[in-house]
C-alpha positions as CSV (number, residue, x, y, z in Angstrom):
1,M,0.0,0.0,0.0
2,S,1.2,3.5,-0.8
3,N,1.7,6.1,1.9
4,V,0.8,9.8,2.1
5,Y,3.4,12.3,2.9
6,F,3.7,16.1,3.2
7,V,6.9,17.4,1.8
8,F,8.2,21.0,2.4
9,Q,8.7,23.0,-0.7
10,K,10.8,26.2,-0.1
11,P,10.7,28.9,-2.6
12,E,14.3,29.4,-4.1
13,S,15.5,26.2,-2.4
14,A,19.2,25.5,-2.3
15,Y,18.5,21.9,-3.5
16,H,17.5,20.6,-6.9
17,D,13.7,21.0,-6.1
18,L,11.5,22.0,-9.0
19,P,7.9,22.5,-7.7
20,F,5.5,20.0,-9.3
21,E,8.3,18.1,-11.0
22,R,10.8,16.8,-8.4
23,Y,11.8,16.8,-4.7
24,D,15.5,16.7,-3.7
25,F,16.3,15.5,-0.1
26,P,19.0,13.8,2.0
27,V,18.4,10.1,2.8
28,S,19.5,10.9,6.4
29,I,16.3,12.8,7.3
30,P,13.2,11.2,8.8
31,N,11.3,9.3,6.1
32,G,14.2,9.9,3.8
33,R,14.5,6.3,3.0
34,N,10.7,5.6,3.3
35,L,9.5,7.7,0.4
36,T,9.0,5.4,-2.5
37,T,7.4,5.0,-6.0
38,G,3.5,5.2,-5.8
39,D,3.4,7.3,-2.6
40,L,1.2,10.4,-2.7
41,V,2.9,13.6,-1.7
42,V,1.2,16.9,-0.7
43,F,3.3,19.9,-1.5
44,D,3.6,21.9,1.7
45,L,5.2,25.4,1.8
46,T,6.9,26.5,5.0
47,S,5.1,29.0,7.0
48,K,7.6,31.7,5.9
49,G,7.3,30.6,2.3
50,A,3.5,30.7,2.4
51,Q,3.6,34.3,4.1
52,L,5.9,35.4,1.3
53,I,3.9,33.9,-1.6
54,N,0.4,34.1,-0.4
55,G,0.5,36.8,2.4
56,N,-1.0,34.2,4.7
57,K,1.2,31.6,6.6
58,E,-1.9,29.3,6.9
59,L,-2.3,28.8,3.2
60,R,0.6,26.3,2.7
61,L,-0.7,23.5,0.6
62,T,-0.2,24.0,-3.2
63,G,-1.0,20.7,-4.7
64,F,-0.1,17.0,-4.8
65,G,1.6,14.3,-6.9
66,V,2.4,10.7,-7.1
67,V,6.0,9.7,-6.8
68,G,7.6,8.1,-9.9
69,E,11.2,7.4,-10.1
70,I,13.5,7.9,-7.3
71,I,17.2,8.7,-8.2
72,E,19.9,8.3,-5.5
73,Y,23.1,10.2,-5.9
74,Q,26.1,11.4,-3.8
75,T,27.3,15.0,-3.6
76,D,30.9,16.1,-3.8
77,E,30.9,16.3,0.0
78,G,29.8,12.7,0.2
79,E,26.2,13.2,1.3
80,I,23.8,10.6,-0.1
81,R,20.7,12.3,-1.5
82,R,17.6,11.4,-3.5
83,I,15.5,13.0,-6.1
84,A,11.9,12.0,-6.3
85,T,10.2,12.7,-9.6
86,Y,6.4,12.7,-10.1
87,L,4.4,10.5,-12.4
88,W,1.7,13.2,-12.4
89,H,0.7,16.1,-10.2
90,H,-2.2,18.4,-9.5
91,K,-1.8,22.1,-8.7
92,F,-4.5,23.7,-6.6
93,N,-6.1,26.8,-8.1
94,V,-5.3,28.6,-4.8
95,A,-3.2,27.5,-1.8
96,L,-5.1,25.7,0.8
97,G,-4.8,25.3,4.6
98,F,-4.8,22.2,6.6
99,K,-8.3,23.1,7.9
100,D,-9.6,22.8,4.3
101,F,-8.8,19.0,4.8
102,G,-10.6,18.8,8.0
103,S,-7.9,19.3,10.6
104,D,-4.8,21.2,11.3
105,D,-3.4,18.3,13.1
106,L,-2.8,15.8,10.2
107,K,1.0,15.3,10.4
108,V,3.2,13.0,12.3
109,N,6.3,14.9,13.4
110,A,5.2,18.0,11.7
111,Q,8.6,19.7,11.9
112,H,10.3,17.2,9.6
113,S,10.6,18.1,5.8
114,I,9.0,14.7,4.9
115,C,6.2,13.8,7.3
116,A,3.6,11.2,7.1
117,I,-0.1,11.9,7.6
118,K,-1.5,10.2,10.7
119,N,-2.7,6.7,9.9
120,D,-6.2,7.2,11.4
121,M,-6.7,10.4,9.1
122,V,-5.7,9.1,5.8
123,V,-9.3,8.1,4.6
124,D,-10.8,11.4,5.7
125,F,-7.9,13.4,4.2
126,M,-8.3,11.5,0.8
127,I,-12.1,12.1,0.9
128,N,-11.6,15.8,1.4
129,L,-8.9,16.0,-1.2
130,L,-11.3,14.4,-3.8
131,K,-14.0,16.8,-2.9
132,L,-11.7,19.8,-3.1
133,I,-10.4,18.9,-6.5
134,S,-13.8,18.0,-8.0
135,K,-15.3,21.4,-7.4
């Protein structure tokens, strides 16, 4: 079964992130080895990024995608990193907040740049996601 993760996307990231195309991350972070092909990822701006882009730190969720290929590489400094590409993605017309999905308490270990949705909230989250994109 695939998992659902929130991934932080920072405007002007120092990494090889391209919003809605790929996500670059070190394997050493929590869930860095867990993200895999077929997982659903929700693009989550940091609070500072949301404030900068939307003028509202609560409107952080910009879309979602399904992980396709995962490419592992080593930096010149010896750090092992991965790039997750997306098979497809959907960009929300406007950025959304966690409350648009029924709760602002969806994440496990919310401070991590890749964090899972709480297991008991996956079904409700997916129902709300489908309702939001079908409007």
